N, C-alpha and C positions, 0 to 999 in steps of 0.2 A: 903420761903427760895430761891426758884428759882427767884422770882421777885427781891429780894435784890441783888443776884449775877448779874442779868441782869442790874440792876441800877448801880452797881459798875463798870461793864464792860463799860456801856454807859458813865459814868462819866470819865473813863480813856480815852475813844475815844474822848470825848468832850475836855478834857484837851489837848490832842495831837493836835486836829484839830483847836481848838479855837485860839491858838497862831499863827498858820500858816496863817490864813485868814487876820488878821489885818496887818501883815507885808506887804502884797500887797496893803493895803489900804492907805499906807503912800505916795504913788506916786500920780499920777493924780487923783484929787478928782472926776472928772466927771465919770471915770470908776468905782470908788468905790461905787457909789450910787446903782449899780445893785446887789451888794453883799447881800446875805441873811445870816447874821451871825448866827442866831439861827438854821441853818440847822443841827447842831450837835444834836439837840433835835428832835427826830422823831415826825412826825405828826401822831396822833392816829386816826384811822378810827372809827366812832361811838362815843359813849359817854364814856369818861373815868370815873373812880370812882371820881376823882376830876381833874380839869384842867382849864386853862384860856389862852386867848390871849388878847392883848391890842389894837387890831385893825390891820391895814395893816402895814407891815414892812416899815421902813424909806425909803423914795424915794428922799429926797431933801438934802440940805446942813446942816440941823440940825434937831434933833428930838430924840425920844427915843421909844423903842419897847421892849416888853417882852412877854414870853410865858412859860408855864410849865404844867406838869401833873404828876399824880402818883396814888398810891393806898392808901386806908384809911380803918381802922377798928375802927368804932365809939365805939363799945362795949369795946374794949381794949384801946381806946384813943391813937392809934398808926397811924403813917402816914409815907409814903415814897414818893420819887419823885425826879424830876430834873427840874430846871428852868434856863432860860437865860434872860439877859437884855443887851441891847446895847444902848449906848448914842453916839450921833453924834453932834459935835460942829464945826463951821467953822474954818478952819486953824489948826485943830488938828486931829490926827488919831482917828478913832472910838475906844471907850472903851467898851469892852465886858467882862461880868462876867458870868460864869456858876456856878450854885449852886446846891447842893444836899440838901434834906430835912432831918433834924435831926428827930430821931425816935418818939419822944413824941409829940402828938398833944397838943398845948398850950391852945387852946380854940375852942369851937364849939357850935353853937346854931341854932336851926330852928326858933327861935322867935326873930330875930334881927330886928332892925329898923335903917336904914341909909338913908340919902338923902330924908327922909320923906316917905319911902316906906318899906314894910316888905320884909324879905328875910332870906337866910341862910348865916351864917358867919363862917369862920374858921381862926385861927391864927396859923402860923407855924414858927419854927426856921429854918433858912437856913445857910449853910456853903459854902463859896466861895471855889470852887475846881479848878477853872481856871480863870485867869484874864489877860487882856491886859492893864489894868489900873495900872500904876506903884505905885499909892498910895493905891489902894485897894488890899491888899495882900491875897494870898491863905491862907485859914484857918479862915478868918474873919467871925464872926457870925453876922447875922441880923435877922429881923423878917418880915414876909409878912402876910398881912391880906387880905383875899378874901371875898368879899360880892357879893352874887348872889341874885338879886331881883326876886320875883315871882309874881303870879297873873297877868301875861301878861304885866308887866311893865319892861322896859329895863333901869335900872339904876345900872348896875353892877360896881364894883370898885376893884382895886388891889392897895395896898399901900406897898411899900418897905421902910424899915427903917434900917439904918446901923450906926455903930459908926463913929466918926469923919473922920477916914482915908478913908472910903468908902461913905462919905456923899453925894458925887456927884451922887450917885446911889439911893438916897432917892427920890422916885417918887410916886405920886398919879395919877393913871390912872382911869378916871371915865367917864361914859356916854354910849351912845348906841353903840359905836364902841367896847367897852370892852365886852367880852363874857366869863362868868364864869360858871363852874359846881361845885357846893358845895352841897354835899348830905345832905338830911334831917336826923335828928336823929330818 
């Protein structure tokens, strides 16, 4: 219960802070490159029950970055957490969405095979709680699939999928720069 209250409070803070940062990013683009939009999502020390980041934050004129973490109860098929994703395109303000995780775990397996390697996989439903993208409205639902390879292989991936209004945020992050923690069952 305490975790759920903390996540709600964090989502409220993220919603308040997320829209303030992009307003400053519409000015001189060179200064905007130093911003770390996912700063609203705290960095967890140690290993979270589940979590990921897609590499280094964006440092140039275009790119995409995401990270998130939360709690999971595999016996009850429940999950919670918070995620963020930012997209940068030349000559446009950055587009940031903050998402919370819907309570029911959609899918989980310790015996997954992706990219030709074994690993753990989980699929979660997310809800946009803050958005600086005028087309991707608050309340929109999407799905995120996390794959964490094991046996010493680094081939993790994170896939975001959204309906048409938020389709600009459909991304597949894959490779050694992606770092996932997906628990085994």
